[in-house]
Structure formats: C-alpha cells, structure tokens
N, C-alpha and C positions, 0 to 999 in steps of 0.2 A: 583546511577542511578536507576530509576524505570523501570519496564517492564510492558507493556500494551498489552493485548490480545483483539482483536476486532473481533467479528463475524458479518459478513455482507453478504448481498445477492450478487450473481454474478452481478446483474444489477448495484448495487451501488459500487462494489469493485473498479473499475478503478477511479471513481470520488473520493472516499475516499483516495486512494493512492496519487492522485494528490494534494489533500488538505494537506495530511501529509507531502509530499515533500516540500511544501511551508512554513512549520512552521520552523522558524529558530532554535528552540530548539530540533527538532527531529534529533538525531545523526545517527540513523541506522534504516532501514526498512527491515525486513525479512518476507518473505512469504513462504507458503508451496505450492504455485502454480508453475507450469512450466512457464518459460518465454514465452510470446506470441510472435509469429513471425509476423513482420509487413508485410502487403500485399503490393506488388509493383504495 
C-alpha cells in the first residue's frame, strides 16, 4: 500500500476530504487536525 501526503489550504481542506472519502480505493484517511464540532 502507498502513503500520500497532501498539503492544502484550510479553505480547500474539507472539500478535499469529502472527495477522498468518495474514492473507493481510499482505505484510510488520517489528519493532524482536531475533529471539528458540528454546530447545532
């Protein structure tokens, strides 16, 4: 298995993560970010 590191801006980060989650071959997504809390 290969490892990929991506550097992106905060503005593009959430969009990139959504794209990666929709790729069937992506097995695991790790970030160094704190989980964001959803606003109620």
